[in-house]
N, C-alpha and C positions, 0 to 999 in steps of 0.2 A: 509361061509361068516360071517365075524365078524361084530358085531354091536358096534357102538360107545357108550362109557359109559360116561355119564355126570359127570363132576367133580365139586363139590360144595365147595366153600371156605367160612369160617366164615366171616361175615361182619367186616370190620376194622373200628373202631370208629375214626372219624375225631376229633382231639383234638381242643378245642376252641382256638381262636386267643389269642396271649399273650398280646395284648392290643386292646382296642376298643375306639370308638369315639361317643360322642353325638354331632350331627351336627345341624346347624341352618336352620330353615325354615323361618327365618325373611324375610318379603317382598315377600314371595311366593304368587302368585295369586291362590285363592282356586279352580279355574277352570283348573289349570294345574295339571295333574295327578302326584301324589307324586313320583312315580318311574321315571317318565320322568324328574322331577325336580332333583332328586338325580343323574341321569345319566349326566345331563347337568352341574351341579355344583360340584358334588362330585364323578364323574365317575372314579376317580383314586382309590377309596376305594372299596374293595370287600364288598358285602352286609353283610357278616358275621362279618365285623369289625364295622358296624354301630349298636350301642346298642340302640340309641334313637334319636328322633328329638325333638327340642324345638321350640315352636312357639304358635301363638294364635289360639284358636278355637272361639266359640262365646264369646261375651264380658263378662268380669268379673271385678268388682271393685277391685279384689285382684291382678290384673296384675301389674307388675312393669318392670323395666329394659329398655323397649322401649315403645314409645307411641303406643297405640292401634289405628290403622287406619281401622281395619276391619279384618275379618277372614282370616287366612293364610292356615290352614289345614281343609279340608272339612271332613264331617262325613265319606265319602267313603275313603278318605286318611287315617284316623285313623283306620278304619276297615282293610284296606289292610296292613298297617304297623303292626298292632297287629297280623294279620293272618300270617305275615312273621316273627313274633317273635321280632319285633322292637317296642320299647316303645314310647309313647307320654310323653314328659316332659312338664308339665304345669308351666309356669313362674309366679308363685303366689308370686312375690318378692316385692310387694308394701310395702313401709315403714310404711304406716298408715292403720291399720286394726281394725275395731270395731267388737264387738260381734254381733251387729245387721247385719253388712255386711256379717259376716260369716254365720249366720242363714239364711240369704236371698240367700246364695250361695250353700245351701245343695243339691238342685236338680242338679246343675252344677257339684259339687264334686262327687255326687253319679254316675253320668252318665259315668265318666271315671275311676271309682274306681275298677280297676281290673289289674292284672298283664298283661303285663310288664310295666304299666304306673307308672309315678312318678311325684312328685311336687318339685319345687324349691322355697324355702321360705327364706324371710329375717326377718320377725316378729316372735319372739319366741313364743308368745301366739298362733299365727295361727298354728305354728308347733305342739304345744301341743294339740290344739283342733282337728286337723286333725289326729294326732296319736291316740287320744281316739275314734274318731268316724269313721275313714276310715283307718283301720290298714293295708289294702293291699297295700297302697301307700308306696313306698320308699320316704323318705323325705330328700332332699338335702339342705344343707345350701348354699344360694346364694353367689356368688362372691361379691355381694354388701355388705355383712357383713364384708368384709375386714379382714378375719381371717389370720393374718400375723405374728403370734407368737405362741410359744409352749403353752403358757397359754391360749390364745384365742382358739386354736385348741382343747385343752383338754376340755374346757367348751362346745364348739360346739358339740364335739363327744358324750357328755353326753345326748344330745337332738336329734341330727340329725344322720341319717344313714350314710350319706356321706357328705363331705365338698368340695366345689369348692374353691380352693385357688386363690388369686389374681395373675394376670399375672406376677407381679414383683417377686413372690416367685420362679419362674423358675430359677432365677439367685441367689437365696439365698441357695446355696448348703448345708451349715451347718444346716440350718433349715430343708431342705428336708431330709437330711440324718438322722436327729434326730427323724423323725416320725416313730413310731413303726409299726402302722398298715397302711401301704401305700395303701392297697386295698380299704380303705375307703376314698381315696383322688382322686379328679379330678383336673388335671392341664390343662392349656391352651396349645393347639397345635400351635396356632398363636395369634397375638395380634394386636389391633388397637389403637385408640387414648387413651384409658384408661390406656395403658401401662406407659405413661409418665404423666398422669393427676394427679396433687397433691391434687385436691379437689373433683372431681366427683360430682359437684352440679347438674348435669343433672339428676341423679337418683331420687333426692328428687322432682324436678320439674315434672318429668315423673309420679311419684307416684300420685301427685296432679292432673295432667292432666287426668290420667286414672280414676279418680273419676268423670270425666265429669265436672271439675272445669273450667268454661269458662273464668275466670279471671286470670288463671295461664298461664304464658308464659314459653316456653322451655328456660332453662338456661344452658349455657355452661361456664365453668370456664376459658376458653382461654382468654376472654376479661378481666377477673379479675386477673389472675395470669398466665403470659405468660410461656409457656413451649416448649420444643423441640418436633416437630411433626415428627415422624419417618415414618408415614404411616404404612401399614400392614407389619408385619414381621412374619416369620416362625421360630419356635423353633426347635432345633435339639432334636428329641425325643429319639434317641437311648441311650444316657447316662441316661436319666430319666427312660427308660424301664429297663435298666441294674440295676438301683438303686432299682427297685421293683414297680414302678408305672405302672398302666395298664389302667387307664381311662383318656381320654383327650377330651377337649371341642374344637370344630372346628368351627370357624366363616367363613362367606362368605364375601369376600371383597365387599365393597360398591363401586359404581362408583367413579373413581379417586383414589381408593386404599389408602385413608388416614385413613379410619376406616373400621370396619366390621359390618355386620348385625348380 
């Protein structure tokens, strides 16, 4: 009677995906489990393609980009994301940052200071301070910096680990092709109202509102300088991937699909 012999094979390493996404947790309710949120809004993406989520945790005067209405990612959300190898990207993209605000934010910054978390920054001094005191953070230059030329990009890459280029850069193929280190670049996978906005005055007003400035009203440039509103559009990523780009920012369409969260 013969006995079966077990055959063992060496484990085959699964290669990392050729491109990944940082996805928006904007307007997520903190009581909605984060993986339920991802299935509902980004269910077409395999989890290994989601590198990070960007959104608000507890309040910080360093926040920019969108008005802080409350927490979006709970502490449990952050723990579960990190446990799955998915990073939290803190949107510290306020235009106006003082040293006093930075010092008051040390407990906040220390709380999330571990891999794979990162910060998105507009103010260069804030980037320098975080670099010196919290070196485990990857520091990304926010799209709000409007790095839209080779000269601006060279300057940004001297300070920042990665740079988020404006939505309009997706159509500037000569600029994209000229970039030597494309792995330090994040491009948009889709676009909302900012794609055709000539002024982006909202970002400055949001920065002031997030300082809890009760006199500051939200400002949109549409009433000041009319522009074509295309609604949410999706970019064709395949040519960009073939060009060598591997990191993309994915927004969630807002109701009405005229812009994104």
